[in-house]
C-alpha positions in Angstrom: 13.3 -17.3 -5.4 13.6 -20.9 -6.5 10.3 -22.8 -7.1 9.6 -26.4 -7.8 9.2 -27.7 -11.3 5.4 -28.2 -11.0 4.7 -24.6 -9.9 6.7 -23.2 -12.8 5.0 -25.5 -15.3 1.6 -24.6 -14.0 2.4 -20.9 -14.4 3.5 -21.3 -18.0 0.5 -23.5 -18.8 -1.8 -20.9 -17.4 -0.2 -18.2 -19.6 -0.6 -20.4 -22.7 -4.2 -21.4 -21.8 -5.2 -17.7 -21.7 -3.1 -16.7 -24.7 -0.7 -14.5 -22.8 -3.1 -11.6 -22.2 -0.5 -9.3 -20.6 1.1 -8.9 -24.1 -1.9 -6.9 -25.1 -2.0 -4.7 -22.0 0.1 -2.0 -20.4 1.0 -3.8 -17.2 2.3 -2.2 -13.9 3.3 -4.3 -10.9 3.5 -2.6 -7.5 5.3 -4.3 -4.6 6.0 -3.5 -1.0 4.2 -2.1 2.1 1.4 0.1 0.9 1.3 -1.5 -2.5 -2.5 -1.6 -2.5 -2.9 2.1 -1.8 -0.1 3.0 -4.3 -1.8 0.9 -7.0 -5.2 2.5 -6.4 -3.8 6.1 -6.6 -2.0 5.3 -9.8 -5.1 3.8 -11.3 -7.0 7.0 -10.6 -4.3 9.1 -12.2 -4.5 7.0 -15.3 -8.3 7.2 -15.4 -7.9 11.0 -15.1 -5.7 10.8 -18.2 -8.4 9.0 -20.1 -7.0 5.5 -19.9 -9.3 2.5 -19.3 -7.7 1.0 -16.2 -8.1 -2.1 -14.1 -6.5 -2.5 -10.7 -6.1 -5.6 -8.6 -5.2 -5.4 -4.9 -5.8 -7.4 -1.7 -8.0 -4.5 -0.6 -10.3 -4.8 -3.6 -10.1 -5.0 -7.4 -11.8 -3.2 -10.2 -12.0 -3.4 -14.0 -12.7 0.3 -14.6 -15.3 1.1 -11.9 -16.8 -2.4 -11.8 -15.7 -4.5 -8.8 -13.9 -7.7 -9.7 -14.6 -10.2 -7.0 -12.8 -13.5 -8.0 -9.5 -14.1 -6.3 -6.6 -13.1 -8.4 -3.7 -14.2 -6.2 -4.6 -17.8 -5.4 -2.9 -19.3 -8.5 -1.3 -18.4 -11.8 -4.4 -19.4 -13.6 -6.5 -17.0 -11.4 -4.3 -14.0 -12.4 -4.2 -14.9 -16.1 -8.0 -15.3 -16.1 -8.2 -11.7 -14.6 -5.9 -10.3 -17.2 -7.9 -12.1 -19.9 -11.0 -10.3 -18.6 -9.2 -7.0 -18.8 -8.2 -7.7 -22.4 -11.8 -8.6 -23.3 -12.9 -5.3 -21.7 -10.3 -3.5 -23.9 -8.5 -2.1 -20.9 -5.4 0.1 -21.7 -3.6 -0.4 -18.4 -3.7 -3.0 -15.6 -2.1 -2.3 -12.2 -1.4 -5.3 -9.9 -0.4 -5.2 -6.2 2.1 -8.0 -5.8 2.5 -9.7 -2.4 4.2 -12.9 -1.3 1.1 -15.0 -2.1 1.0 -13.9 -5.7 4.8 -14.1 -6.0 4.8 -17.8 -4.9 2.6 -18.8 -7.8 5.4 -18.2 -10.3 3.1 -16.2 -12.5 5.3 -13.0 -12.5 7.9 -14.6 -14.7 5.3 -15.3 -17.4 4.1 -11.7 -17.6 5.0 -8.9 -20.1 5.6 -6.1 -17.6 5.9 -2.4 -18.6 6.7 -0.9 -15.2 7.8 -2.2 -11.8 7.1 0.1 -8.8 8.8 -0.8 -5.6 8.0 0.7 -2.2 10.4 -1.5 -0.2 12.8 -4.4 -0.7 11.1 -7.8 -0.3 11.3 -11.2 -2.0 8.4 -10.2 -4.2 10.0 -6.9 -5.2 13.2 -8.8 -6.1 11.3 -11.1 -8.4 9.6 -8.1 -10.0 12.9 -6.3 -10.6 14.5 -9.4 -12.0 12.0 -9.3 -15.0 12.6 -7.4 -18.2 11.0 -4.0 -17.6 10.5 -0.8 -19.7 10.2 1.5 -16.7 11.2 1.3 -13.0 10.2 3.4 -9.9 12.3 3.0 -6.8 12.7 4.7 -3.4 15.3 7.4 -3.1 18.8 6.0 -2.5 18.2 2.9 -4.6 20.9 1.9 -7.1 19.5 2.7 -10.6 22.9 2.6 -12.3 22.7 -1.2 -12.6 19.0 -1.1 -13.6 17.9 -3.0 -16.7 16.0 0.0 -18.1 17.2 3.0 -19.9 18.3 5.8 -17.5 15.4 8.1 -18.5 13.0 5.3 -17.8 14.1 4.9 -14.2 12.8 7.4 -11.5 13.3 7.6 -7.8 11.0 9.2 -5.2 11.2 10.3 -1.6 12.3 12.9 0.9 15.9 12.9 -0.2 16.8 16.0 -2.2 18.5 13.8 -4.8 15.2 12.0 -5.6 13.8 12.5 -9.1 10.4 13.0 -7.4 11.4 14.9 -4.3 8.8 15.3 -1.5 9.6 18.9 -0.6 6.8 19.4 2.0 4.0 17.5 3.7 1.1 19.1 5.6 -1.3 16.9 7.5 -5.0 17.6 8.2 -7.5 15.6 10.0 -9.2 14.7 6.7 -6.4 14.7 4.3 -2.8 15.6 3.3 -1.2 18.2 1.2 2.1 17.3 -0.6 4.5 19.4 -2.5 6.6 17.3 -5.0 9.4 18.6 -7.2 9.9 16.4 -10.3 13.2 16.3 -12.2 14.5 19.1 -9.9 12.5 21.7 -11.8 8.7 21.0 -12.0 6.8 21.7 -8.8 3.5 19.8 -8.4 1.0 20.7 -5.6 -1.0 17.6 -4.5 -4.0 17.2 -2.1 -5.2 13.8 -1.2 -8.1 12.5 1.0 -5.6 9.9 2.4 -4.0 10.9 5.7 -0.4 10.7 6.9 3.2 10.7 6.0 3.1 7.1 4.8 0.4 8.0 2.3 2.4 11.0 1.2 5.2 8.6 0.1 2.7 6.3 -1.6 1.0 9.2 -3.5 4.4 10.4 -4.6 5.4 6.9 -5.8 2.2 6.8 -7.9 2.9 10.3 -9.3 6.4 9.3 -10.2 5.2 6.2 -12.0 2.6 8.1 -14.0 5.1 10.8 -14.9 7.8 8.5 -16.2 5.1 6.7 -18.3 4.2 10.0 -19.9 1.1 11.2 -18.0 0.6 15.0 -18.4 1.7 16.9 -15.4 -1.6 18.8 -15.3 -3.5 15.6 -14.8 -1.5 14.5 -11.7 -3.3 16.6 -9.0 -6.8 15.7 -10.2 -5.9 12.1 -10.5 -4.6 12.0 -6.9 -7.7 13.7 -5.6 -10.0 11.1 -7.1 -9.3 8.4 -4.5 -11.4 9.2 -1.5 -10.6 6.4 0.9 -9.0 3.0 1.4 -10.3 0.4 3.9 -7.7 -0.1 6.6 -5.5 2.9 5.5 -5.3 5.4 8.4 -9.1 4.9 8.5 -11.0 6.8 11.1 -13.8 4.8 12.9 -17.2 6.4 13.4 -18.2 6.2 17.0 -19.6 8.4 19.8 -16.6 8.5 22.1 -14.6 11.7 22.7 -11.4 10.3 21.4 -10.3 9.3 17.9 -9.7 5.8 16.6 -7.9 4.9 13.4 -7.0 1.5 11.8 -4.0 1.1 9.6 -2.4 -2.0 8.0 1.2 -0.9 8.6 3.5 -3.8 9.6 7.1 -2.8 8.8 9.1 -0.6 11.2 9.3 2.3 8.7 5.5 2.2 7.9 4.6 1.9 11.6 6.9 4.8 12.5 5.3 7.0 9.9 1.7 6.2 11.0 2.6 6.9 14.7 4.4 10.1 13.6 1.2 11.2 11.8 -1.0 10.5 14.8 1.3 12.4 17.0 1.1 15.4 14.8 -2.7 15.2 14.7 -3.3 15.3 18.4 -2.0 17.2 21.4 -3.0 14.5 23.8 -1.9 10.8 24.2 -1.3 8.3 21.4 -2.4 4.7 22.4 -1.4 1.9 20.1 -2.5 -1.7 19.7 -0.3 -3.9 17.4 -1.5 -7.3 16.2 0.9 -10.2 15.5 1.5 -9.3 11.9 3.5 -6.2 12.9 7.2 -6.7 12.8 8.5 -6.9 16.4 11.3 -4.5 15.5 8.6 -1.8 15.0 7.8 -1.9 18.7 11.3 -0.7 19.6 11.0 2.0 16.9 7.8 3.5 18.3 8.2 2.8 22.0 9.4 6.3 22.9 6.8 8.0 20.7 3.6 6.5 22.2 2.0 6.7 25.6 0.7 3.2 25.6 1.7 0.2 23.5 -0.4 -3.0 23.8 0.4 -6.4 22.2 -0.8 -10.0 22.5 1.0 -12.1 25.1 3.7 -14.3 23.6 4.0 -12.1 20.4 7.2 -10.4 21.5 9.4 -10.8 24.6 11.7 -7.8 24.0 10.1 -5.7 26.6 9.1 -2.9 24.3 5.3 -3.1 25.0 3.8 -1.3 28.0 0.9 -3.7 28.2 0.1 -7.3 27.2 -3.3 -8.7 26.6 -4.6 -12.3 26.3 -6.3 -11.7 22.9 -6.8 -9.1 20.3 -10.3 -8.5 21.6 -8.9 -7.9 25.1 -6.1 -5.6 23.7 -8.5 -3.4 21.9 -11.1 -3.4 24.7 -8.7 -2.4 27.4 -7.1 0.3 25.2 -10.4 2.0 24.3 -11.6 1.8 27.9 -8.5 3.7 29.0 -8.7 6.4 26.3 -9.7 9.9 27.4 -10.8 13.1 25.7 -8.9 13.9 22.5 -6.6 10.9 22.8 -5.7 9.1 19.5 -6.0 5.3 19.5 -4.2 3.5 16.7 -5.0 -0.1 15.7 -2.1 -1.4 13.6 -1.5 -4.5 11.6 -3.0 -6.7 8.8 -5.3 -8.6 11.2 -6.9 -5.4 12.6 -7.2 -3.9 9.1 -8.6 -7.1 7.5 -12.0 -6.6 5.9 -14.6 -8.7 7.7 -17.7 -7.4 5.8 -18.5 -5.0 3.0 -17.5 -1.8 4.9 -15.9 -2.8 8.1 -12.4 -3.9 9.3 -11.8 -6.3 12.1 -10.5 -3.4 14.2 -13.7 -1.5 13.7 -15.8 -4.5 14.8 -13.7 -5.0 18.0 -14.1 -1.3 18.9 -17.8 -1.6 18.5 -18.0 -4.5 20.9 -17.6 -7.5 18.6 -15.3 -10.5 19.1 -12.4 -12.0 17.1 
């Protein structure tokens, strides 16, 4: 992506001002849908391996177990300042979830990156892959022959049997997921995570693949995966007294939305009722239309006729959906707006379910 001269200059000045802290750190960049969750899982695996690890995501940041509250995506200087703090704390590894906001600062081109982990193709992922990398983790089916890294430093993951980290089996439970992964076509690893659903099975496998290619002991992988107990807005159940279940998830792409709906369908024998906010890709509506019993969107968001119900506002959409839910139904609230954190422990979706307003 081409940027103006001033943005590039600011990014380079920030790197010099903070003495290029990434050169003293093992730096991992994660890009794509689910990058925050993938980054958090990978951080826990590295911590299980004994590495002092920092992780920066839009869903919260930590240097070791201490929350880091300043913004890290707002400018190149903000990220370099965060990396300098990691260097000062003598961190071994830093993992950063890269999104469009961070990519537009121009800071990625000034970093010394060890590994690029991609969950889906995007402008941000293309910028990450364009940098000199030591290791690379890509979805199955990606072209690794033209990769800039050595063949044994590139690894693919996914359900395809040709994947280097092959998802052989996934079993969903109401409070977690079991995943069987075969690495390098010979090493079987049994994983159990508190995270729920098929999308999270892919994210966990991506993190495991990254840790493995960077030399993490195989025996540390299951314990590392099990360390992460929850992620705000990630197939997150809401506590309430109604006889139906409600979960919030930040899925926006067609593939991610499909996987979340597939998971909900497997976890209930009754209806699946979905509310999509305006951050969800309109193509996702067509992808899930036949799999759900009710699909509610905001008026004017999409005119392709895939929704079964249209509401005047997000408050109205959530309200009429939960009012119509019956015993053992599964209500899904999907999108970045509904999964946005509005206070210390609550998403916007949770607040709307409990009777709040937008």
